[in-house]
C-alpha positions as CSV (number, residue, x, y, z in Angstrom):
1,N,5.7,16.4,-10.8
2,Q,7.5,19.3,-9.2
3,Y,11.0,17.8,-8.7
4,C,13.5,16.3,-11.1
5,Y,13.2,12.6,-10.9
6,I,16.9,12.1,-11.4
7,C,18.4,14.4,-8.7
8,H,15.2,14.9,-6.6
9,D,16.0,18.6,-6.8
10,G,16.1,21.0,-9.8
11,S,17.8,23.8,-11.5
12,K,17.0,26.9,-13.5
13,C,14.7,25.1,-15.9
14,L,12.5,22.0,-15.5
15,F,11.3,20.1,-18.6
16,C,7.9,18.3,-18.3
17,C,7.8,15.0,-20.2
18,D,5.0,14.9,-22.7
19,F,4.6,11.1,-22.3
20,C,4.5,10.7,-18.4
21,P,4.2,12.9,-15.3
22,R,8.0,13.2,-14.7
23,V,10.1,16.3,-15.0
24,V,13.9,16.6,-15.6
25,C,16.0,19.6,-14.8
26,Q,18.4,21.4,-17.1
27,R,21.4,20.4,-15.1
28,C,20.7,16.6,-15.3
29,L,20.1,17.0,-19.0
30,G,23.6,18.4,-19.4
31,L,22.3,21.6,-21.1
32,E,24.6,24.6,-20.5
33,E,22.0,26.8,-22.0
34,V,18.4,26.4,-23.1
35,K,17.9,27.5,-26.7
36,P,14.7,29.4,-27.4
37,E,13.4,26.8,-29.9
38,L,13.1,24.3,-27.0
39,Y,10.2,26.4,-25.6
40,A,8.1,26.2,-28.8
41,S,4.6,24.8,-28.3
42,D,5.1,22.1,-31.0
43,V,8.3,20.7,-29.4
44,K,7.8,17.4,-27.5
45,F,10.1,16.4,-24.6
46,R,10.7,12.8,-23.8
47,C,12.4,12.0,-20.5
48,P,15.2,9.4,-20.2
49,G,12.9,7.0,-18.5
50,C,10.4,7.0,-21.4
51,H,13.3,6.7,-23.8
52,E,14.5,3.5,-22.0
53,L,11.0,2.0,-21.8
54,G,10.5,2.7,-25.5
55,E,13.7,0.9,-26.4
56,R,12.6,-2.1,-24.3
57,A,9.1,-2.2,-25.8
58,V,10.4,-2.6,-29.4
59,K,13.5,-4.6,-28.4
60,C,15.8,-2.6,-30.6
61,K,19.5,-1.9,-30.1
62,L,20.5,1.0,-27.9
63,L,19.9,4.4,-29.5
64,P,21.3,7.8,-28.8
65,Y,19.0,9.9,-26.6
66,Y,17.3,12.8,-28.5
67,A,15.2,14.5,-25.8
68,F,13.5,17.2,-27.9
69,M,11.5,16.3,-31.0
70,R,9.0,18.0,-33.3
71,N,6.1,16.3,-35.1
72,V,6.3,17.2,-38.8
73,D,3.6,15.5,-41.0
74,G,3.4,12.6,-38.6
75,E,7.1,12.1,-38.3
76,F,9.2,13.1,-35.3
77,I,12.2,15.3,-36.3
78,R,15.1,16.1,-34.0
79,V,15.2,19.7,-32.7
80,L,18.8,19.6,-31.6
81,D,21.5,18.3,-33.9
82,A,23.5,16.4,-31.3
83,P,22.1,13.8,-28.9
84,T,21.4,14.9,-25.3
85,T,24.2,13.7,-23.1
86,L,22.9,13.2,-19.6
87,A,25.0,14.7,-16.8
88,G,22.9,13.5,-13.9
89,I,23.3,10.2,-12.1
90,C,20.0,8.3,-11.5
91,E,19.9,6.5,-8.2
92,R,16.4,5.1,-8.6
93,A,14.4,2.8,-10.9
94,S,13.7,4.0,-14.4
95,K,10.0,4.1,-13.6
96,A,10.4,6.2,-10.5
97,Q,8.9,9.7,-10.2
98,V,8.8,12.4,-7.6
99,C,5.0,12.6,-7.3
100,A,3.3,15.9,-6.6
101,E,-0.3,14.6,-6.3
102,L,-2.4,16.0,-3.6
103,I,-2.4,13.6,-0.7
104,L,-4.9,13.0,2.1
105,I,-3.9,11.1,5.3
106,L,-7.0,10.5,7.4
107,H,-6.6,8.8,10.8
108,L,-9.8,7.6,12.5
109,V,-9.0,6.7,16.2
110,C,-11.3,5.0,18.6
111,V,-11.8,7.0,21.8
112,G,-9.3,6.1,24.5
113,M,-6.6,4.7,22.2
114,E,-3.0,6.1,22.2
115,V,-2.0,8.2,19.2
116,C,1.4,9.5,20.2
117,G,4.0,8.3,17.7
118,S,1.2,6.8,15.5
119,L,1.8,5.3,12.1
120,P,-0.2,8.0,10.2
121,K,1.9,10.7,11.8
122,L,5.1,8.9,10.8
123,L,3.8,8.7,7.2
124,H,3.0,12.4,7.3
125,T,6.4,13.3,8.6
126,T,8.1,11.3,5.9
127,L,6.1,13.0,3.1
128,E,6.5,16.6,4.5
129,E,9.9,17.1,2.9
130,Y,8.3,16.6,-0.6
131,H,5.1,18.6,-0.1
132,T,3.7,21.9,1.0
133,A,0.8,22.5,3.4
134,D,-1.4,22.8,0.3
135,S,-0.5,19.5,-1.2
136,L,-0.4,17.3,2.0
137,T,-3.5,17.2,4.2
138,Y,-3.5,15.4,7.6
139,E,-6.7,14.8,9.5
140,E,-7.0,13.0,12.8
141,V,-10.4,12.4,14.2
142,I,-11.4,10.6,17.4
143,F,-14.6,8.6,17.0
144,D,-17.1,7.4,19.6
145,F,-20.6,6.3,18.6
146,G,-21.3,3.9,21.5
147,T,-24.7,5.5,22.1
148,E,-27.5,6.9,19.9
149,K,-26.7,10.4,21.1
150,K,-23.0,9.9,20.3
151,L,-23.8,8.4,16.9
152,H,-25.8,11.6,16.1
153,H,-22.8,13.7,17.1
154,W,-20.5,11.5,14.9
155,T,-22.8,12.0,11.9
156,K,-22.4,15.8,12.4
157,T,-18.6,15.4,12.7
158,V,-18.5,13.4,9.5
159,G,-20.4,16.2,7.7
160,Q,-17.9,18.8,9.0
161,L,-15.0,16.7,7.9
162,H,-16.5,16.2,4.5
163,A,-17.0,19.9,4.1
164,R,-13.3,20.5,4.8
165,L,-12.2,17.9,2.2
166,E,-14.7,18.2,-0.6
167,G,-13.0,21.0,-2.5
168,W,-9.8,19.1,-2.9
169,N,-8.9,16.9,-5.8
170,F,-6.8,14.4,-3.9
171,G,-4.7,12.1,-6.1
172,C,-4.1,9.7,-3.3
173,K,-6.1,9.1,-0.1
174,I,-4.7,7.0,2.7
175,I,-7.1,6.1,5.5
176,F,-6.1,4.5,8.9
177,V,-8.6,3.1,11.3
178,T,-7.1,2.5,14.8
179,V,-9.4,0.3,16.9
180,H,-9.5,-2.6,19.2
181,S,-11.2,-5.9,18.4
182,V,-13.0,-8.4,20.6
183,V,-10.9,-11.5,21.3
184,T,-13.8,-13.9,21.3
185,R,-15.6,-13.0,18.1
186,G,-13.8,-10.3,16.1
187,D,-16.3,-7.5,16.6
188,L,-14.8,-3.9,16.7
189,F,-15.1,-1.3,19.4
190,A,-17.2,1.7,18.5
191,G,-16.8,3.8,21.7
192,K,-18.3,3.8,25.2
193,D,-21.6,4.0,27.0
194,K,-22.4,4.4,30.7
195,D,-21.3,0.8,31.3
196,G,-18.0,0.9,29.5
197,D,-16.7,-0.1,26.1
198,V,-19.2,-0.9,23.3
199,A,-18.5,-3.3,20.5
200,M,-20.5,-4.1,17.4
201,T,-20.3,-6.3,14.4
202,V,-17.8,-5.4,11.6
203,G,-20.7,-4.7,9.2
204,D,-22.4,-2.3,11.6
205,F,-19.0,-0.7,12.5
206,T,-18.1,0.1,8.9
207,D,-21.6,1.4,8.2
208,Y,-21.4,3.8,11.1
209,I,-17.7,5.0,10.9
210,F,-18.0,5.5,7.1
211,T,-21.5,6.9,7.2
212,P,-22.4,9.1,4.2
213,P,-20.8,11.3,3.0
214,L,-17.6,9.9,4.4
215,N,-18.1,6.7,2.3
216,E,-17.2,8.9,-0.7
217,V,-13.8,9.5,0.6
218,V,-13.1,5.8,1.0
219,Y,-13.8,5.1,-2.7
220,G,-10.5,4.6,-4.5
221,S,-8.4,5.0,-1.3
222,T,-5.9,2.8,0.5
223,L,-7.4,1.6,3.8
224,F,-5.3,0.4,6.7
225,M,-7.2,-1.4,9.4
226,L,-4.9,-1.1,12.4
227,T,-6.5,-3.7,14.6
228,C,-5.7,-7.2,16.0
229,G,-6.1,-10.3,13.9
230,H,-9.4,-11.4,15.5
231,V,-11.2,-9.7,12.7
232,V,-9.7,-12.1,10.1
233,R,-9.6,-15.1,12.5
234,F,-13.4,-15.5,12.9
235,E,-15.2,-16.4,9.7
236,E,-18.3,-14.2,10.5
237,S,-16.3,-11.0,11.1
238,F,-14.0,-11.7,8.2
239,T,-16.9,-12.3,5.8
240,A,-18.4,-9.0,7.0
241,M,-15.1,-7.2,6.4
242,K,-15.0,-8.5,2.8
243,K,-18.6,-7.4,2.3
244,S,-17.7,-3.9,3.6
245,I,-14.8,-3.7,1.1
246,M,-17.1,-4.7,-1.8
247,R,-19.6,-2.0,-0.6
248,L,-17.1,0.9,0.0
249,W,-14.7,0.1,-2.9
250,P,-11.3,1.2,-1.5
251,E,-8.6,0.5,-4.0
252,Y,-6.5,-1.3,-1.4
253,T,-7.4,-2.7,2.0
254,I,-4.7,-3.9,4.4
255,L,-5.4,-6.2,7.4
256,F,-3.2,-8.0,9.9
257,T,-3.4,-11.5,11.4
258,A,-1.4,-11.1,14.7
259,P,-3.8,-11.8,17.7
260,E,-2.0,-9.1,19.7
261,F,-1.1,-6.7,16.8
262,I,1.7,-4.2,17.6
263,V,1.5,-1.2,15.2
264,A,5.2,-0.3,15.9
265,A,6.2,-3.5,14.0
266,T,4.9,-1.9,10.8
267,K,6.9,1.4,10.9
268,L,9.6,0.3,8.5
269,F,6.9,-0.9,6.1
270,A,5.1,2.5,6.3
271,V,8.3,4.5,5.6
272,A,9.2,2.3,2.6
273,Y,5.5,2.6,1.4
274,S,5.6,6.4,1.6
275,I,8.9,6.5,-0.5
276,Q,8.2,3.8,-3.1
277,V,4.5,4.3,-3.6
278,L,3.6,7.9,-2.6
279,I,6.8,9.6,-3.7
280,H,8.3,7.4,-6.5
281,G,4.9,6.5,-7.8
282,H,5.2,2.7,-8.1
283,S,2.1,0.5,-8.0
284,F,1.5,-0.7,-4.4
285,L,0.9,-4.3,-5.4
286,D,3.9,-4.3,-7.8
287,V,6.3,-3.4,-5.0
288,F,4.5,-5.0,-2.1
289,H,7.1,-7.9,-1.9
290,D,9.9,-5.3,-1.8
291,L,8.3,-3.4,1.0
292,L,7.9,-6.6,3.0
293,N,11.6,-7.5,2.5
294,V,12.7,-4.3,4.3
295,S,10.1,-4.7,7.2
296,L,12.3,-6.8,9.5
297,D,10.1,-6.4,12.6
298,L,7.0,-7.3,10.7
299,R,7.8,-10.7,9.3
300,M,8.0,-12.7,12.5
301,H,5.0,-10.8,14.0
302,T,2.2,-11.0,11.6
303,D,0.9,-12.0,8.2
304,M,-0.5,-9.2,6.0
305,L,-3.7,-9.4,4.0
306,V,-4.2,-7.2,0.9
307,F,-7.4,-6.8,-1.0
308,Y,-7.1,-4.9,-4.4
309,I,-10.0,-3.6,-6.5
310,S,-8.8,-2.9,-10.0
311,G,-10.6,-1.0,-12.7
312,L,-11.6,2.0,-10.5
313,L,-11.4,5.4,-12.2
314,A,-10.4,8.2,-9.8
315,P,-13.4,10.5,-9.4
316,K,-12.9,14.2,-9.4
317,A,-13.5,16.6,-6.5
318,P,-15.6,17.9,-5.0
319,F,-16.7,14.7,-3.5
320,G,-20.3,15.7,-3.3
321,L,-20.7,16.4,-7.0
322,R,-19.7,13.0,-8.5
323,T,-20.6,9.4,-8.5
324,P,-18.1,6.5,-8.9
325,A,-17.2,6.3,-12.6
326,L,-16.4,2.9,-14.0
327,D,-14.4,1.7,-17.0
328,V,-17.0,-0.2,-18.9
329,A,-14.3,-1.9,-21.0
330,Q,-12.7,-3.4,-17.9
331,P,-15.3,-3.8,-15.1
332,P,-13.9,-3.6,-11.6
333,S,-12.6,-6.8,-10.1
334,I,-11.3,-7.8,-6.6
335,V,-8.5,-10.1,-5.6
336,G,-7.2,-10.9,-2.1
337,Y,-3.7,-12.2,-1.0
338,Q,-2.2,-13.2,2.3
339,Y,1.5,-12.7,2.6
340,S,3.2,-15.0,5.1
341,W,6.9,-15.2,6.0
342,Y,8.5,-18.6,6.2
343,H,11.7,-19.7,7.9
344,S,12.9,-23.3,7.8
345,H,13.3,-23.6,11.6
346,R,11.3,-20.6,12.9
347,R,8.2,-20.5,10.7
348,P,7.9,-23.5,8.4
349,W,5.1,-22.7,5.9
350,G,4.6,-19.5,7.7
351,K,3.4,-21.1,11.0
352,A,5.4,-20.0,14.0
353,L,7.1,-22.6,16.1
354,P,7.0,-22.2,19.9
355,M,10.1,-20.7,21.5
356,G,10.4,-23.6,23.9
357,C,10.0,-27.4,23.4
358,S,6.8,-28.6,25.2
359,R,8.5,-31.9,26.0
360,C,12.1,-31.1,27.2
361,G,11.8,-27.3,27.8
362,A,14.8,-26.5,25.6
363,V,14.9,-22.9,24.1
364,R,14.8,-22.6,20.3
365,P,15.8,-26.2,19.8
366,W,14.3,-26.7,16.3
367,S,16.3,-28.1,13.5
368,Q,15.9,-27.1,9.9
369,S,12.6,-28.5,8.6
370,K,12.6,-31.3,6.1
371,R,10.1,-32.9,3.8
372,H,7.7,-35.1,5.7
373,L,7.6,-38.3,3.6
374,N,4.6,-39.8,5.4
375,G,2.6,-36.6,5.6
376,T,-1.0,-36.2,4.4
377,H,0.1,-33.3,2.2
378,P,2.8,-33.6,-0.5
379,K,4.5,-30.4,0.7
380,A,4.3,-31.2,4.4
381,R,7.4,-30.4,6.5
382,V,8.7,-31.9,9.8
383,T,10.8,-30.0,12.3
384,T,12.6,-31.9,15.1
385,C,13.7,-30.7,18.6
386,S,17.5,-31.1,18.9
387,G,17.1,-32.0,22.6
388,C,14.4,-34.7,22.7
389,N,13.6,-35.4,19.0
390,L,10.0,-34.2,19.4
391,E,8.6,-33.7,15.9
392,V,6.4,-30.8,14.8
393,Y,4.5,-31.0,11.4
394,S,3.5,-28.1,9.2
395,E,1.9,-27.7,5.7
396,P,0.7,-24.9,3.5
397,L,-2.8,-23.4,3.7
398,P,-5.3,-25.3,1.6
399,M,-5.4,-22.7,-1.2
400,E,-3.3,-21.5,-4.2
401,Y,0.0,-20.1,-3.3
402,E,3.3,-18.8,-4.7
403,I,6.7,-18.8,-3.0
404,L,8.2,-15.4,-3.8
405,Q,11.8,-16.3,-3.1
406,D,13.9,-19.3,-4.0
407,S,15.8,-19.5,-0.7
408,K,15.3,-22.7,1.2
409,I,15.8,-21.0,4.5
410,F,13.4,-18.0,4.5
411,G,11.2,-15.9,2.2
412,W,7.6,-14.9,1.6
413,I,4.6,-17.0,0.6
414,R,1.7,-15.3,-1.2
415,Y,-1.6,-17.2,-0.7
416,T,-4.5,-16.3,-2.9
417,I,-7.3,-16.0,-0.3
418,W,-9.8,-14.4,-2.7
419,P,-9.5,-15.5,-6.4
420,R,-10.1,-12.6,-8.8
421,E,-13.9,-11.8,-9.0
422,V,-15.6,-9.3,-11.2
423,L,-17.8,-6.9,-9.2
């Protein structure tokens, strides 16, 4: 890291923790002066966060914080006589960092689509304050492989893009694909020919857009598919998408279910993601529920699908000189979740109720849902129109699920749509 994780700034001296990537500044440590012995090569510095986590791990009583220790015959000896009295005020979680990893934001846009005010640009703007031009790379590429000639040109474009990226050892790669999908079957648009728009199956689309060597960039990345929910609505296209994930091996893949997906509804999520994951260094899946809770425009608009491949080892740059390296002790595995927002009289079991009653025409007439005692499912709910007593029934999806909040009125449901599977 390059910034003190306590104040997000720094001072004359920064001390690098020997047990995690974090750094802490002299001012936050309360050191009026830095004694020469603290610079010795055999002195180990433990940041306050690692001190806290160590206490919790052994479940011991609270101990004074000795930041600087020296290993003498296998035993850690204090370098300073007095404990380190912290002067800084930590406004973030004890696990938070100020990450300084090299970041790549790659935006692949179908020809003809609007990019002004796009989600990737918002992400880039949020991160600029914490990075330099050398540590934050933004690439936006328009794709069009609707004909054989255009496909050949796209292959050359991919080669040029790869040449620009291969010398960088990116710690984090975020890829966005902005593309329309076909309403009737979930195919994705690849570009244009002389007759207009050209669509192809999801499998062919991912083969072409991530044609080698661009497929190497996808490995271990976070992939956002910014397209309407027809891809996941139709079984054939959804199956093809899952096969593509298993072939390309991004660490995370994000999809949306809204049939008329509005990217602007995800902007609060993107800003929270950039801060919590890319800056503070939290695991994406660990804080996913927290990110959803601040995404107020998202919850009524769409469900979110997350596929996570664990056990991947980050390969080193340049891309062209490595092959995916696996942890033999823990082989890669994949799991998939669908996050759906529920509301007792707006979205019982995550299924949106119509704004108007189909019988009496009243606007938002629905009462708080109740358990349906005569339903076919033990968790079925019934919602009643306050104007005409029309009843609407709902039940959970037929798969394993977990309600992530205890509120009876609203919260998030996490469905397991792909049980963990070893690859």
